[in-house]
C-alpha positions in Angstrom: 151.2 139.3 147.6 153.7 142.4 146.3 156.8 143.0 148.0 156.8 146.8 149.1 159.7 149.0 149.3 159.1 151.5 152.7 158.3 154.9 151.4 156.0 157.8 152.5 153.5 159.4 149.9 150.9 160.4 152.7 147.7 162.1 151.5 144.1 164.7 152.7 143.7 165.8 156.3 140.7 163.8 157.5 145.1 163.9 152.9 148.9 162.4 152.1 152.5 163.0 152.1 154.2 162.7 148.8 150.9 163.8 147.0 151.6 166.0 143.7 149.3 169.0 143.1 148.7 169.2 139.4 151.2 171.9 138.3 148.8 172.6 135.3 146.2 173.5 137.7 145.3 177.5 137.2 146.4 179.8 140.2 142.5 180.7 140.5 140.3 179.8 143.6 137.7 177.2 143.1 135.0 178.4 140.5 131.3 178.9 143.0 128.7 178.0 140.8 125.4 179.8 141.4 124.2 181.2 144.8 124.5 178.2 146.8 128.4 178.7 146.7 128.7 182.1 148.9 131.3 183.3 150.3 131.8 184.3 154.3 134.1 185.4 156.3 135.9 183.9 159.6 133.5 186.1 161.9 135.9 186.7 165.6 133.6 184.5 167.3 135.3 181.6 165.9 138.9 182.6 166.7 140.2 180.1 169.2 139.6 180.3 172.9 143.5 180.1 173.5 144.3 183.4 171.6 142.1 185.1 174.8 143.6 182.9 177.1 147.1 184.4 176.3 148.5 181.3 174.8 149.1 183.2 171.8 147.9 185.9 168.4 144.4 185.3 167.4 144.3 183.6 164.7 143.9 184.9 161.1 140.6 185.4 159.7 139.4 183.1 156.5 137.4 183.3 153.8 134.7 180.4 153.0 132.9 179.2 150.2 130.0 176.5 150.7 127.6 174.6 148.4 129.1 173.3 145.0 132.8 173.8 144.6 134.7 173.2 141.4 138.2 172.6 142.2 141.2 174.6 141.0 142.3 172.2 138.5 138.3 172.0 136.9 138.8 168.2 137.1 136.8 167.4 139.7 133.8 169.1 142.5 132.6 168.9 145.6 128.9 169.2 146.7 129.2 170.1 150.4 125.9 171.2 151.2 125.5 172.9 154.4 127.6 170.9 156.4 130.9 171.8 155.5 133.1 174.6 153.5 135.4 175.0 151.5 138.9 176.9 151.9 140.6 177.5 148.4 144.2 177.1 148.1 145.7 180.4 149.6 143.0 180.3 152.2 144.2 176.9 153.0 148.1 177.8 152.9 147.2 180.7 155.6 145.3 177.9 157.6 148.1 175.3 157.7 151.0 177.9 158.2 148.6 179.2 161.3 149.0 175.6 162.2 152.5 175.5 162.7 153.5 174.2 158.9 156.3 175.7 156.8 154.7 177.8 153.9 154.8 176.6 150.4 152.2 173.9 150.3 150.8 172.6 147.0 147.2 171.9 148.0 143.8 171.8 145.9 142.1 173.8 149.2 140.3 172.4 152.1 137.1 171.2 153.5 136.2 172.4 157.0 132.8 171.4 159.4 130.4 174.9 159.1 130.1 174.4 162.6 133.4 175.1 163.9 136.4 177.0 162.7 139.6 175.1 162.2 141.5 176.9 165.3 138.7 175.8 167.4 139.2 172.9 170.1 138.6 170.1 168.2 138.3 172.0 164.9 139.3 170.0 161.6 140.1 170.1 158.0 140.2 167.8 155.1 143.1 169.2 153.0 142.5 168.0 148.9 145.5 167.2 147.0 145.6 165.7 143.2 147.7 162.7 142.4 148.7 162.9 138.6 150.4 159.9 138.1 148.1 158.5 135.8 145.3 156.3 135.0 145.5 153.5 137.9 144.2 150.4 136.9 141.8 148.5 139.8 141.9 145.5 138.4 143.9 144.1 141.7 141.5 145.4 143.5 139.5 142.3 144.8 143.1 140.4 144.9 144.6 142.1 147.9 145.7 140.4 151.2 145.6 143.4 153.4 146.6 141.3 156.3 149.7 140.6 154.3 150.3 143.9 153.1 149.7 145.2 157.0 152.2 142.7 157.6 154.9 144.2 155.0 154.0 147.7 155.8 154.7 147.5 159.9 158.4 145.6 158.9 158.9 148.6 156.4 158.4 151.2 158.8 160.5 149.4 162.0 163.0 149.3 159.1 163.1 152.9 158.3 163.3 154.1 162.2 166.6 153.8 162.3 166.9 156.3 159.3 164.1 158.2 161.2 166.2 158.8 164.0 169.6 159.3 162.6 168.0 162.3 160.5 166.6 163.6 163.9 163.6 162.5 163.7 161.3 160.4 166.9 160.4 156.3 165.7 156.7 155.4 164.2 155.3 152.4 164.6 152.3 151.3 162.5 149.8 149.7 165.3 147.2 147.9 162.2 144.5 149.4 160.5 141.9 151.5 162.3 139.6 150.9 158.9 140.7 147.9 156.5 140.9 148.9 152.9 138.0 149.1 151.0 137.6 149.5 147.2 133.6 150.7 145.9 134.8 149.2 142.2 131.4 150.8 141.0 132.3 154.3 142.3 136.1 154.0 142.1 136.3 155.2 145.2 139.0 153.7 148.2 139.4 154.4 152.0 140.9 153.1 154.6 142.3 154.0 158.2 145.9 153.4 160.1 146.3 154.0 163.2 150.4 155.1 164.2 152.3 155.3 167.7 154.9 158.5 167.1 157.7 158.4 169.5 156.3 160.4 172.7 152.7 161.2 171.8 150.8 160.4 174.5 147.8 159.2 172.2 147.9 157.1 169.2 147.2 159.0 165.7 144.5 158.0 163.6 145.4 158.5 159.8 142.2 158.2 157.6 142.5 158.1 153.8 140.1 158.4 151.1 140.9 158.1 147.3 138.9 159.1 144.3 140.1 157.6 140.9 139.7 159.3 137.8 140.7 159.5 134.2 144.4 160.1 134.5 144.9 160.9 138.6 143.6 160.2 142.0 141.7 163.0 144.0 143.2 162.6 147.8 141.6 163.3 150.9 143.6 162.6 154.1 142.3 162.8 157.7 145.0 163.1 160.9 143.4 163.0 163.9 143.7 161.4 167.8 142.1 157.7 167.7 139.8 159.0 170.6 138.6 160.9 167.2 137.7 157.8 165.1 134.1 157.6 165.2 133.3 161.2 164.3 136.2 161.2 161.5 134.6 157.9 160.0 131.5 159.7 160.1 132.7 163.0 158.1 135.1 161.2 155.8 131.7 158.9 155.0 130.0 162.1 154.0 132.8 163.5 151.9 133.6 160.3 149.8 129.7 160.5 148.6 130.7 164.5 147.9 133.8 164.2 145.8 133.6 163.2 142.2 135.3 164.2 138.9 133.8 166.3 136.1 133.0 164.9 133.2 135.7 164.4 131.1 138.2 163.6 133.9 136.3 160.4 134.7 137.6 157.0 135.5 135.4 155.7 132.6 136.9 158.5 130.3 140.2 156.8 130.1 141.7 156.8 126.5 144.4 153.6 126.8 145.4 155.2 123.2 146.4 158.6 124.4 146.2 158.5 128.5 148.8 158.7 131.0 148.5 154.8 133.1 150.2 155.0 136.3 152.7 152.5 137.3 150.9 151.3 140.3 147.6 149.8 141.0 144.7 149.7 144.1 147.5 148.1 147.0 150.4 150.7 145.9 147.9 153.3 146.9 147.1 151.8 149.8 150.5 150.8 150.8 151.9 154.2 149.5 149.8 155.6 152.5 153.1 154.9 154.8 155.4 154.9 152.1 158.5 157.5 149.9 160.8 156.7 147.5 163.6 158.6 149.3 162.8 156.5 152.4 159.9 156.8 155.2 159.1 160.5 156.1 161.6 161.7 153.5 159.2 164.3 152.6 158.0 165.1 156.3 156.7 168.8 154.6 153.9 167.0 152.7 152.9 165.1 156.2 152.8 168.0 158.1 150.1 169.7 155.8 147.9 166.7 157.1 148.5 167.4 160.8 146.8 170.3 163.1 146.0 170.8 166.9 143.5 168.2 167.8 142.1 168.7 171.5 141.4 164.4 172.6 141.8 165.0 176.5 142.4 168.7 178.0 144.0 171.6 176.3 146.5 170.2 173.6 148.6 173.7 171.9 149.0 173.3 168.4 152.7 174.2 168.4 153.7 171.8 171.1 151.7 168.7 169.6 153.2 169.0 166.1 156.5 170.0 167.3 156.6 166.8 169.9 155.9 164.6 167.2 157.8 166.0 164.5 160.1 168.5 165.3 164.0 167.7 164.4 166.5 167.1 167.4 168.4 169.4 165.7 168.3 172.4 163.4 169.8 171.1 160.7 167.8 171.3 157.5 164.8 168.9 156.8 165.7 165.8 153.9 164.2 166.3 150.6 
């Protein structure tokens, strides 16, 4: 096996920190193909009941798209059908800020269920991002000892907690795989899930990751929820796994070794990178925050309270970058 340094490159909600958005992607919303991709505006009925109970202002209205979604970088497409809806990057930013995240998140958009508003109790979203580090060689996929990798990730997480605490954050413990990594070599799709325990958290956290390998980059999807939601998350993530694919010219098999960039890592680093960062664990905390939101697990948990309890600095000093 290989040795990994402890870093954080968490990828998409229901996605990861350290994920790099495609800087060449146009600023326009995702292309909507045909009548099946219709825009719709969230209604008052979708507003969170919390606002009616005096817990804060009403959530913003969001404009959704459905059906076949070509992502803003034109590299990949989501075939959402009727069960899910898409938010373009601007609408996703509105949602993330309403969830309590700082502005400025770079995403390719988000996917939410058609049956729930992302502001409803139990609502969720998948934040879509793109890692443009180059073509990832999957030769090591069948050789990885994930039990050994887990031990190294756990050791690295423990080692990084002192730095986290010095920076004003609580500690985090990687308890184990909630879903052992699995790579579908024919589809070039990878998924896994981790169970995490954050200092002060009443429930353990589920981080469910999906990666779709492409010609010169990786489409990244990440779910963050409470462990009691694992069955729901697993079902929805497996749905999305089949709905996301690269377009012609951007597919894994379109790779040209003479002209295309090659990533400096393989499948193992994609998995280990889900809990790891070059500047130290959680150094890029803001990127992880895009993957967190309100999840109602037991009773009513306020969004601000949950986020602040898990991630708020213990001082007013600026976040490390």
